[in-house]
C-alpha distance (Angstrom), angle and dihedral (degrees) to the residues before:
residue distance angle dihedral
S1 . . .
Q2 3.93 . .
P3 3.77 110.3 .
I4 3.80 122.3 -122.8
L5 3.72 129.6 -131.8
G6 3.91 114.2 -142.7
E7 3.79 129.3 -166.9
L8 3.83 127.6 -28.8
T9 3.83 116.4 -145.4
A10 3.82 134.1 173.1
S11 3.84 125.2 -135.7
H12 3.92 140.4 156.3
I13 3.77 89.7 45.6
T14 3.83 114.5 -173.4
P15 3.88 129.3 171.7
D16 3.78 91.3 -93.3
S17 3.94 105.8 25.2
I18 3.82 141.9 39.0
Q19 3.72 125.6 -164.9
L20 3.84 117.0 -138.7
Q21 3.81 125.6 -154.0
W22 3.75 130.1 -173.3
S23 3.79 141.8 170.6
V24 3.78 133.1 -132.2
P25 3.89 105.1 -153.1
E26 3.80 92.8 -176.1
G27 3.90 138.3 21.8
T28 3.72 128.9 -10.9
F29 3.88 133.5 -80.0
D30 3.90 125.3 -143.2
S31 3.92 88.7 -138.8
F32 3.68 143.7 -28.3
M33 3.91 132.6 -126.3
V34 3.84 126.5 -151.6
Q35 3.81 113.7 -155.1
Y36 3.87 121.9 -168.9
K37 3.82 140.1 142.5
D38 3.84 119.0 -110.8
A39 3.82 122.8 -134.4
Q40 3.83 89.1 -84.4
G41 3.85 91.4 56.1
Q42 3.84 92.9 -108.7
P43 3.75 116.6 143.0
Q44 3.81 114.7 -113.9
V45 3.84 130.3 -166.6
L46 3.90 124.0 -158.5
P47 3.83 112.4 -167.7
V48 3.91 114.1 -149.6
D49 3.86 128.4 -170.6
G50 3.83 117.7 -108.4
S51 3.74 93.9 -114.4
S52 3.79 95.8 58.2
R53 3.86 125.3 91.5
M54 3.75 95.1 -177.0
V55 3.84 139.7 49.4
T56 3.87 134.4 172.8
V57 3.70 114.1 -133.0
P58 3.88 106.3 -146.9
G59 3.85 135.6 -167.7
L60 3.80 97.1 45.1
S61 3.79 128.0 149.4
P62 3.75 124.7 -110.9
S63 3.86 120.8 -101.2
Q64 3.74 91.0 7.8
R65 3.91 127.6 137.1
Y66 3.80 114.7 -130.6
K67 3.81 130.6 -173.8
F68 3.78 114.0 -150.2
N69 3.79 123.6 -161.7
L70 3.80 119.6 -165.5
Y71 3.76 122.4 -159.0
G72 3.78 128.0 -175.2
M73 3.78 121.3 -142.2
W74 3.74 115.4 -142.7
G75 3.78 114.8 176.8
R76 3.87 103.3 -54.3
K77 3.68 93.4 -23.2
R78 3.85 129.0 95.7
L79 3.80 113.9 -149.2
G80 3.77 126.5 -163.3
P81 2.88 146.4 -28.8
I82 3.79 115.3 -128.1
S83 3.83 111.1 -177.4
T84 3.81 142.8 -160.3
D85 3.75 136.9 177.8
A86 3.78 124.0 -138.4
V87 3.85 136.2 172.7
T88 3.84 118.1 -141.5
G89 3.86 118.3 -127.3
E90 3.72 126.5 -95.6
D91 3.76 118.1 -91.8
A92 3.85 94.9 -116.2
C93 3.73 93.0 162.2
R94 3.79 107.8 58.8
S95 3.80 96.5 142.0
H96 3.78 126.1 82.4
Q97 3.89 85.8 -133.5
C98 3.80 90.5 73.0
P99 3.84 104.4 123.7
F100 3.83 93.8 -142.5
R101 3.83 91.0 51.6
A102 3.79 91.0 45.5
L103 3.71 90.8 52.1
H104 3.77 90.8 46.8
L105 3.70 91.6 52.6
R106 3.88 94.1 47.4
R107 3.79 88.9 50.3
W108 3.71 93.3 47.7
H109 3.92 93.3 48.2
S110 3.85 90.1 47.5
L111 3.92 89.5 51.3
S112 3.86 89.0 47.5
R113 3.80 92.9 53.7
I114 3.81 90.9 47.8
S115 3.86 96.2 45.8
A116 3.81 91.1 47.5
T117 3.75 90.8 66.3
E118 3.79 96.1 48.3
P119 3.74 119.8 83.8
K120 3.84 113.2 -103.5
Q121 3.73 129.1 -131.9
E122 3.85 110.8 -113.8
P123 3.84 103.8 -106.1
Q124 3.75 119.9 -132.1
S125 3.77 113.1 -102.4
Q126 3.76 114.3 -95.2
P127 3.77 113.6 -122.7
I128 3.84 121.6 -123.5
L129 3.76 129.6 -135.8
G130 3.80 116.8 -138.1
E131 3.76 133.3 -162.7
L132 3.91 123.6 -31.0
T133 3.84 115.6 -144.6
A134 3.81 135.8 172.6
S135 3.83 127.3 -136.2
H136 3.84 140.4 156.6
I137 3.85 90.7 44.1
T138 3.79 115.4 -173.9
P139 3.83 130.4 172.7
E140 3.83 88.6 -93.6
S141 3.77 108.6 25.7
I142 3.84 141.6 39.0
Q143 3.84 125.3 -160.1
L144 3.81 113.3 -141.4
Q145 3.79 123.1 -158.4
W146 3.85 129.6 -174.0
S147 3.77 142.2 173.1
V148 3.89 132.8 -133.6
P149 3.85 104.6 -152.6
E150 3.85 90.2 -175.7
G151 3.76 139.6 24.0
T152 3.83 130.0 -10.6
F153 3.84 131.9 -80.7
D154 3.83 126.3 -144.7
S155 3.69 89.9 -138.8
F156 3.76 145.7 -30.9
M157 3.80 136.3 -123.8
V158 3.85 127.7 -153.2
Q159 3.87 113.4 -155.9
Y160 3.81 123.4 -169.8
R161 3.90 139.1 139.3
D162 3.85 118.9 -107.7
A163 3.84 122.7 -135.2
Q164 3.76 90.4 -80.0
G165 3.74 91.1 54.6
Q166 3.89 93.0 -111.1
P167 3.92 113.8 142.7
Q168 3.80 114.0 -112.1
V169 3.82 129.3 -166.1
L170 3.77 125.7 -155.5
P171 3.82 114.7 -169.3
V172 3.88 115.3 -151.3
D173 3.81 128.3 -168.7
G174 3.76 116.8 -106.2
S175 3.80 95.1 -117.7
S176 3.94 91.5 58.4
R177 3.71 125.9 96.0
T178 3.86 97.3 -179.1
V179 3.78 139.5 43.4
T180 3.86 135.1 176.7
V181 3.90 113.0 -131.7
P182 3.87 103.4 -148.2
G183 3.78 132.9 -168.2
L184 3.77 98.5 46.8
S185 3.85 127.6 147.1
P186 3.90 123.3 -113.1
S187 3.81 122.1 -99.0
R188 3.74 94.3 10.6
R189 3.85 131.4 135.8
Y190 3.88 113.2 -130.4
K191 3.76 127.0 -175.9
F192 3.91 114.0 -148.1
N193 3.80 124.6 -159.1
L194 3.80 116.2 -162.4
Y195 3.80 117.4 -160.5
G196 3.86 127.4 -173.7
V197 3.76 117.8 -143.0
W198 3.77 115.0 -145.2
G199 3.82 113.5 176.2
R200 3.79 105.1 -55.2
K201 3.74 93.0 -21.6
R202 3.81 128.5 96.6
L203 3.76 113.1 -151.2
G204 3.79 125.5 -165.2
P205 2.81 148.8 -26.1
V206 3.71 116.1 -128.5
S207 3.79 108.3 -175.1
M208 3.87 142.4 -162.8
D209 3.77 140.8 171.9
A210 3.86 123.1 -135.2
V211 3.80 134.3 172.0
T212 3.80 120.1 -140.4
G213 3.76 120.0 -127.9
E214 3.61 127.7 -91.9
G215 3.73 117.1 -88.4
G216 3.98 108.6 -113.1
S217 3.69 139.1 170.5
G218 3.80 120.4 -91.6
Q219 3.67 90.1 -119.3
S220 3.80 95.7 61.9
A221 3.83 90.8 46.5
V222 3.89 91.0 52.5
H223 3.77 91.8 46.4
E224 3.79 92.9 52.5
F225 3.70 92.3 47.9
S226 3.81 90.2 50.9
V227 3.69 92.1 53.7
G228 3.76 90.8 51.3
R229 3.72 91.9 53.4
T230 3.84 96.8 48.8
S231 3.83 103.7 31.5
S232 3.76 97.7 90.6
S233 3.89 128.1 49.0
E234 3.86 92.1 -178.2
P235 3.84 116.0 118.7
K236 3.82 108.6 -103.1
E237 3.73 129.9 -144.1
E238 3.79 115.8 -93.4
Q239 3.84 110.4 -96.7
P240 3.78 131.7 -167.6
S241 3.91 109.9 -85.3
Q242 3.79 109.6 -96.7
P243 3.82 113.0 -126.0
I244 3.75 122.1 -117.8
L245 3.86 128.1 -134.5
G246 3.84 112.0 -140.1
E247 3.81 128.0 -167.8
L248 3.82 126.0 -29.2
T249 3.88 116.2 -148.4
A250 3.72 134.7 174.9
S251 3.78 127.1 -134.6
H252 3.87 143.0 152.1
I253 3.87 90.7 50.3
T254 3.74 115.0 -173.5
P255 3.98 126.1 170.6
E256 3.83 89.3 -93.0
S257 3.79 107.3 27.0
I258 3.81 144.9 40.1
Q259 3.74 128.3 -161.5
L260 3.85 113.4 -141.6
Q261 3.82 123.8 -159.7
W262 3.80 132.2 -173.2
S263 3.72 143.0 175.6
V264 3.88 132.2 -136.0
P265 3.71 104.9 -154.5
E266 3.91 93.2 -173.2
G267 3.74 134.6 23.1
T268 3.76 133.0 -14.5
F269 3.74 137.1 -75.7
D270 3.86 128.6 -146.9
S271 3.79 91.9 -137.9
F272 3.69 145.5 -26.4
M273 3.84 135.3 -127.0
V274 3.76 129.4 -157.2
Q275 3.74 116.1 -158.6
Y276 3.76 125.7 -168.7
R277 3.86 141.0 139.4
D278 3.80 121.7 -108.6
A279 3.76 127.0 -132.2
Q280 3.90 90.7 -82.7
G281 3.79 87.9 52.3
Q282 3.76 93.1 -109.1
P283 3.89 115.4 148.0
Q284 3.80 113.2 -113.1
V285 3.77 129.9 -168.1
L286 3.77 124.4 -158.3
P287 3.92 114.7 -169.6
V288 3.90 115.8 -153.0
D289 3.71 129.1 -170.9
G290 3.74 120.2 -102.9
S291 3.72 93.6 -116.7
S292 3.75 94.3 54.8
H293 3.86 124.4 90.4
T294 3.72 98.5 -178.5
V295 3.84 138.4 45.2
T296 3.79 137.0 172.6
V297 3.75 116.7 -125.9
P298 3.83 104.7 -147.8
């Protein structure tokens, strides 16, 4: 049964943070994602563990109105959002003479002196994001690839703005090093930011710009391909046999899911990707392991 998101509320509001709380009336989620825009208008994403019902959003600006959207991640599906608006408190204590701040600083320094004498637990090595590149560019999609020179991430997130300027987030599994961004517009420049999620921490971004291909007719594309096939009569080096995709069929259809099945008459693929648009017209991507020939779209 598909889980349900309840109500999102804000509490414990300070000049630079807001605590969010939510309910899950039915079912369980794998994880949650809080989306909002910072004081500079840049989209931010805060990943939250599926067992949590509360998170504090830090690093906010005083006396600023923020809109928060909460999504629930259930398998490969993103449910929601539920939303709430909240205004951060006024910065009534700007001076270092503020008694509360002075007390806080004294307590912090005392704790620092104590903790400095205690043996520290060896922290886990923080993973590192490598270079982000683009390939397989078409008029409506761009494939992104990246490296992780050191360590491992729990997951990744690709952020970009669509042709209408709306921020989009594409979650990616931590074992992947490539993703195809679908639903783009032809001849348009996009900036992609890749973040690595490591525990509760978001590292990055690594960024790059890419321009989608020009929209052309199918005829010109076929003509160009034909020329490429016939232009050379010289013998070519033997290459690995290219795998072939067979027929795609749908079965086990319910009001809220469809099972897809396909064949591979020749060769093997590393992985598959199912692309579709949801009921709101938003592009969705469902990655599938190369050994599978069936998937349920929930």
